[in-house]
Steps between C-alpha positions, in 0.01 A plus 500: 500500500366703789306207649619141537278194481544432871409860592192488279388166645539639850307815408224292339503258796568201277683208660475241227690496174185431295481855364873576471500518119198729504646725768830529310310611190298748704820651642637559149165633379456732799850643461448555126165670564658730760789588269251581224293720731816671627610546137837352580715225355677420826399476863520844664757528781388565856131524418292318759184591311620286209548200728158554661342521154663169402375335820151636436497379141618150595235467768226643278583274208523195726179564693298604193649260245156393381322839492760777508397854417816612323375857464466525878845347546664741255331803660629394841852442364494845336400651833773315687766587244393852408796656681757290319354502149739635241370785288461382143375720221 
């Protein structure tokens, strides 16, 4: 995993453990979404844009958990990861 629970909680400014299970699931979901957008089966090496995309996805999913616009999220992830997307035909 690119992001640990403690890092995500710090980034989201969450001190309590009330949402730990949710945040752990969001980390896994965000990383899977970013891998799918990057068209990769493993985390790309030395790609800060991948890590930024994961952070963005975690924060977006957490903050908009009730009314998320997944189309908007995916468009942003595609923009962030456009340089590291694998060409697939």
